[in-house]
MARTORKOL-382795 format. One record per residue: residue in one letter; z, x, y of N, C-alpha, C in turn. Coordinates in steps of 0.05 Angstrom, whole numbers, plus 5000, padded with zeros to 4 digits. Layout:
BEGIN
AZXYZXYZXY...
***
This chain:
BEGIN
M229543969016230844058997228544348988K229744588981227544768973227744828943L225844778930225744758897224544958884L225045078860224345308848223745098821V220745168808219945158785219645398765V221245418750220245678725218345688711G216045838709213945748689210745848702S209245858689207145938704204445808688G204945578679202345468662201345118679G199544998655198544768662200944568673R202944548650205344438642207944448673E206844688687209044798710206944618734H204144628730202444558755203244238758A202844108732203143838737206543728744V208343908735210743848755210943868785I209944068791209744208819208243968831R206143838827204143718836206243388840K207943308822209043078818211743098836L212243368841214843368858214243408882K211243498891211043488918210943188934E210742958914210442728926212542638938N214842748929217642678947217842848978P218342728994218942809023220443049021K223142969012225743209007224143509003A221643498985221043768976219743929002E221444009015219644099039218944379027K219744519006218544829000219044828970I216844838962216844868927216645218924Y218145338911217645598896216645568868C214645768858214445798828213946028816A216346088794215846308791215246358758P213146538747211946658772209046548775G209146318768206446168777203846228764N201046178780198946268773196946208796G194246248793192446308818192345948824G192045828815191645468819194345438830I196245438824200045338825199545448860S198945738864198845818893198245618918A196145468907195345198928197245058933D199144948910201144758916204044898921A204645088910207045198912207145538922E209145648937209345898933209646048912C208146188902208846378876209946658886V211946678868213746938870213947088845P213447418842213147548822215347568807V216547398792219147408781218147248748K218647538726218147368699219547098695A218446968679219546718668222246778658T222646948644224947048621226547248640D226447378658227847518676230047338691I232347318675234347138685236247218713E236547468706238147608734235947578758G233547618752231747608778231647318784M231047158767231046888785233646788791V236146808780238346758794238246908828S237147208819238147348849235847248873F233447088861230946998883232546748892A233546558874234446298882236846308903K238946518896241346538917239846658943G238046818944237346998963235646798983Q234046548976232746418987234146108992G236346098983237845808992236645628971V235745648942233845458932236545218928D235444998931237544758925237244638898F235144738879234744578859232244658841V233544818813231444938806230444798776V227744798768227144628746226044838724V227344888708226545088683225044928659T222445018659220644848641219544988618P219645328617218945388589221245398571D220045408545222045458523223945718524D222245898530223946188536226446248542P225646198571228346218590230546028582L229545768572231845608562233445718540V232145738523233845908502235346128501L234446298522235646518529238246488554G238246228554240746178573240046168605M238046088612237946108645239245948662V239345668649240645518662243345568665D245445628640247345718646249045938665A245746068672246446328695246446178721L244446028729244045858749246345708757H247945568736250145398740252245548747A252545848729254845988738254246078770A251646118782251246158804252345958827G252945688818253045468828250145328839I247945338829245745288834244945068819R243944748825243144578804241444608798T240744508768238044558749237544298740F235144308728234144118708233244278686G234544218665234344308632236044388615P236544418597238744468578239744748580D242144718572243345008575242745148541K243645358539243245478521243745398492A246345248492247645118466245344928461A244944758483242944518472240244598468A239344788480236444888475235545008444Q238145068431237945128408236144878386I235944688401234844398380231744558382E230944708398228144828396228545158382G230245228396230145548390231045588363S231945438342232445468314231045258303K228945298283228045078267230344948242V232245158240233645188213235744998228F236645038249238844818268238244628269S236444548281234644298279234844128260K233644258236233444118214235744078201N237844228197240844158191242043978206L241343938233242743748251241543508244M238543478232237943158233239043108202K239143378182240643198155243343158155K245043238175247643268179247942938190Y246142838208246842618226244442408213G243142448190242042188177239242208194I238542338212235342268227233642308207P231342158211229942208185227542408193T227242598177224942838179224042928147A222643088136221343218119223943308110A223943288076225243428055225343738062Y226843948057226544218069228344398051E227544628052230244848040229345058066V231245268072231345498083230845768068F229645938077230046208062229246398087S231646668073231046908086230147108066D229046978046228347218023224847118026P222947268030220247138021219547087994K221447237975221347227946221746987934A223846897945226146657937224446417952A223246397968221346207979218446147965I217446357959214546387944215546277915A217946307902218646217871218945937875Y220645757902221145557912219045357908I216845497928213945337930212845287903E212845577890211745567858212645317844Q215045277842216645117825215944847828R215944707859214744497862212844407863G210344597865207644527859206344367873E207044297898206244007915204344147941Y202044087944200544217962199343987983P199443968003199944208019203044238027V203844488030206844528037206844638069V208944568086209244668112211444898114I210045078124212245338135212245318152K215445398168215845408194217345608202A216545858223217846008226220745918247D222745958237225845948247225445908280G224746088296224746158318222646068335L222046118361220045988380217346268375A215246078370213246248363210346118385L210546048408208845978431207145738414G208345568399207745348391205845438363K205645618348204145698330205045828308G208145778307209545888280209145648258V207345468260208245308236205445298230I205345278194203045418181202645178157I200445028150200044848133198844958107A200845068091199045228065197445028049Q195344978041194144888019194044957994N194745137987195745247956196945487959Q197645607931199845837926198846037950T196146137940195146337953195846377989E195546147998195546008033198346078036A200146018016202945998021204546248025V203646418000204346647998203046838022D201246828031200247008055201646888081A202346648082203246508109205846708105L207846648077210946788085210447078087H208347258080207747518076207547538104S206047428119205447468151207847398163I209347188164211547138178214247288172M213947308149217447468142217647758137E214947838130214648178129213448318147D209948158153208648308170209448208200R211947998208212847978231211047918250V209047708244207047608262208447468282F210447348278212447178304215247338310G215147638309217947838308220647748296A222147658316224547588297224647358288S223047158306222646918294221946788269G221647068259220346998230222547118212S224547188222227547268204228047038175Q227946768186227646598169226246388169V225646258141223546058148224645828134V222945528150224145308138221345218122V221645128097220245088074220344698076E217944588077218444278079216344158063E216543948062214343768046212943658067F209943548064208043568079207843258084L208143128104207842818115205542788123T204742568118202242448131203042198148G200742098162200541878185200642008214P200041788229198741898256201342038263E200942238280202842338301202742218334V205342238341205842148368207942348377S207242408402209242548417211442388439V212642398446214442288460216242448476L216642488496218442598519220042418529A222342538528224942318539226742508559F227942318581229242388604232142348591C233342648588237042578581238542668598D240142548604242842748621245442768603G245342788571247042848559248242538546E248642348560249342098555247141918545T245641918564242841698570240641818559V238941718541236141788535233941558545V232041638560230341468565227841528563P226241438544223541578536221341518555M219941658554216241668573214741528558V212541498571210341388556209141588540S208341448513208041658486205141798492S204241978481201842108480200742178447M198842338449197542448425196642698430D196942898422196843148421194343208403H192643458415190443558390191143828387K192044008373193144168371191144478355R189944358342187244498327185944528343A183944788340181744908360179244808364L178544638345175744568337176044258336D173844168342173043848337174343758304G174443508299175643418273177843548263D179943638289182443728274181944008252Q179944138262179044448242179944648266G180144898248180845168265183745168263L184345358291187045458277188845238296N191845248292192845128313192845298347T193145118358193945258385195945138402G196445228423198245038443197444798450G194844738443194044418454191744418462M189744208453187044278466186344008478G188943828481187643608496189843358487T190443158511191942928500191442728519V192142468502191142228511194142068516A194641818532196641718537196041478544P197041228537199241218517198241238493N199841308469198641308439198041008424I196340898421196240648410197640618384H198040788368200140778345202840728349Y203540768371206740708385206740468394T206740328375207740038383210739948399P210839728406213839698414215539658395E215239588368216939558346217939848339V215240028332215840298328217440418353A216840348374218640528397222040408397Q222140118379225040038383226140168359T224540268334225640358311226440658319C224540818332225141038346227741078358M227740898383230640908394232840918377D232640718362235740668343235740848323R233840948309234341158289234241418294I231941588321231941818317232141828349F232541728374232741888397235841828403R236941578408239941568409241341758388P240341748365242441898342242142158350T240042258348239342478374241342638389L241242488413242842508433246142488423N247042288408249242288396250242528387A248042598364249142818345249443128362M248243108382248043368401249843368418K251743098426253943138440255743138420A256243048394258643108375258143378363E256543558375256643818362257644018380G258343878411258643988436257344158448R254443988443251744138453250443898469P251943748491250243548501247843658516F245043478512242943618518242243438542S241443588561240643468591237943628597G236443398607233943548613231643398602C229143468598226743368577226743468545L227543228530227443188498224943138493Y223743358477220943258466221243178441F220242938430220442898402217842878388G217043098369214143088356215142918330L213842698331213942438310211542458290M212542318263210042188244210241948237L208541838242208941538228208141518202T210141588187210341568152209541288146P208641218119208740978112212040888104K213741088107216841008104217940908133G216240918154217740988178217041198195P217941198214217741448237220441728226Y218241908226219742128219219642358245V221742548243221542788262220342978254I218143088266216843348253218043558268E218743578295219343788315220943668338Y223043828352223643778374222843998395N222743958413221744128438224544138460C225644348474227844278491226144248516R224044208523223044138551220244018549F219143928574216643828577214443948555G212343748541210743858529208143968539D206544178531204444228550201744268522P200044078529199243888554200343608557E202643488536202843258544204043198573T205343348587206043308611203643258627Q201643348627199043348642198443088641V198842888620197942598617200142418624V203142478614205042348617206042338646L206242508662206242468687205342328707P202142398706201042258724201441918724L202241888706202541528695205641458709L207841638714209841668720209941468754E211041258756210941118782214341188794T215741248782218441268794218341598805D219341688826219441908838221342098812L219142358816219942558794223242658801L222842748832225142968832227542758834E227642468846229742348843230742248815I229442268792229942248764231342518763M229842748764231943008756234243058772L233842988798237142938813238842788794A238542518789240042408777241242518749I238842598737240342738711242542958717S241443128734243443328741246443248753E245742978763249442808760249742638748K247942658724249642458696249342218704R247342098720247241778729244841658719L243141838697240641668691241041368681A243241278672243541058665242840878691E243840928714243240748736240440768749T238440928739236540968751234640888742E231840708747230440558736227440758739V226040808703224440988702221540878698R220340808715217540638713215140798710F213640708688210640808682208940618689S206740718694203440518695203440428668K201440218672201040118654197740198643D197040378661194440468657194240738636S191740868629191941098607190541318622A191741508609190941828619189741928593A187642158601186842358583186242648590C187042878582187043058590184543268567V183743398577181543598565182543908571I182644018558183544288560180844488557L180244678576178344858579179645138569A178145198551179945478542177645638542S179145898534177346148534175546188509G173546308507172346268483173546508467G174346448440175646608417179446498416Y179846328435182846238441182646088407P185346108395187346168403188146568391V185646658382186146868370185147108392K182747208394182147428414180347348436Y181247378468179147278483179047418504E177547458520176747578539178047418570T178347478591179847498614177847528643G178947448658177047548684174247418693K173847198676171547078689171946868710Q169146898722168946748744168946468738I170746248756170345958745169245848764S166845658759165945558783165945208778G165745068798165544818789169244688801L171044778809173644758811173844498830D171044418848171744188862171543888848A171443928825170543688810172943498817E175543528820177043388833175943138845G174343238868173443038889171442918881Q169642908854167442858847168142648828V169742648816170942448793172942308806P173342018810175541848812178041898791G180241968808182641948786182942178773A180942428777181542708763182842868782T184343018763185843198771185843448753V185643708769185443888754187344128754Y189044178728191244298727190944628717H191844768737191645058729192845208708A192245228685193845358659193745728657G191245768661191046048659189246168679T189646158705187846288722189546508743K187646638755188846828780186446798799R188146868824186346768854185547058852D182447068864181547308879180047178899G180547268928179647158946179846878948D177446828955177046468961176246378920S176146588903175446488887177746478856Y176946378838178846368822177446508795L179046608773178546708750179946678724T178946738706180646648680183146758681A184946738664187746988660188746878640G188246738615189446678595187746548581G189346408556187746298537186245978544R188545858555188245608557187745648587V186145528602185245628628185445418646L184545148640184544848649185444698638G186444508654187044208637185844028662V183743838653182143618666183843388652T185043338677185943048668185642758684C184642528676183542318690185342128685T186141878700187041638690185741428698A185741238679184040978686185540718671P184240458678185840278670186240238636D184340298631184540348588183640648581G184640708560183841018544181741108544E179140898538176441058533175741088560Q175840948580175640978612176141298621A178941338614180041568617179341798608V178541728587176942038567174442108575R173241848580169941888586170142028617A172441908631172442058671173042328662A174942368642175842628642173142918626Y172442808608169542918607167942998626A167342758642165542828663166542978688A169242998690169543228701169943468695A170043498667169843728658166943848664E165443708661162343818654161943968684N163843848707163144008726164044278731I165444408707167144648712165444828691S165345058699164145268681165545528685F165545688660166045998667165246098631E164446348632163346428616165346458593G164246348567165246318543166946078539M167045898556168145648558168045488532H170645448526169945238502172145028503L171444768489172744498496172544388473R174144258462174044008433172443768455R170343658433168843428445170443168437D172243158422172942898409176142878412I177542908440180042858450180042548447G182042468440182542128444180641978423A178942008402177741968380179341848361K181441928361183541798346185141538353N184641488379186341428392184841028404R183241018389181740738397182440548370
***
């Protein structure tokens, strides 16, 4: 089979590494890919959001199956266009991708179908939002841009001044573009956070192993929100009892709600959860594999990923056994200095043979480019160093040991990945 993976980050590298395990995958393309991905797939210069270009390439190369992983092309309707061209895909269509594409849509969906989530109000006028927050007088308060914002569209305001500043930047300065035309203002929930990715085929939902993301740039959950500075799996707070509650009150109800709305969800549905004193609540949905959650979840997957994806495309997930290892995994992100704000690129990376030096280590390339036999930094998040081990502490130690072998000018990493998972 000829496969095409759409995207260019560490998540895509992890997906490609897993797809390569199937002997049917005789050829894998990645569009646009990155420097490190080019060692595992043929990278083609088609932008992830270029729907027409992607369909044209897939048809021209006789691609059998396309895996669309980033949020932007999914929300824009790339899967719809590929289906219209007769090409099989993994990923939700445009209507189903709205579950991530619009926070207003997803919050209203949860409210309508009784899926537990934080109390909220929707605003298109910043003055009305400010008045509402002032009237409530409860802090912290969570302010979310309605649309996609590279994982950075959520601001937790600690007081009225921060709330006003957040609303001005989102709705008036439009720091997230059109995504800030509406905002969701919601109550601040407390408790351990859990990420759960789930395979879905519109009818059946199969949760993957749980994980814990680390969104803040600095140790101790300080600093700005990022796309994710590291992950561990499984999440110790996600007990079998919690998992059953989530299946009964969140996972199945969400899939049923999307079907009832005429938007059956097929692909990977990401549940961002908060385990509150009242039980699990949904913080957010994503319509695709999380990044960097994928970098710890897929290494623990024992069932063949391509076979699962094909089963989903043929709506036979219920007949497919999905197994995960009992081991643990940890991923440490190596980022450019200054990320997630201003950072320099083009820095020489050394020590990429770390994979061979630490047992169970894999280095996923997120933002790199190739320069002859060398690799240079080409993004904010540069590499994800993942290790698997029989338990979480061993996995974390191994990941940091492997990360110590890698260096580039200005390299930044958190030193406390997994500390809350003990």
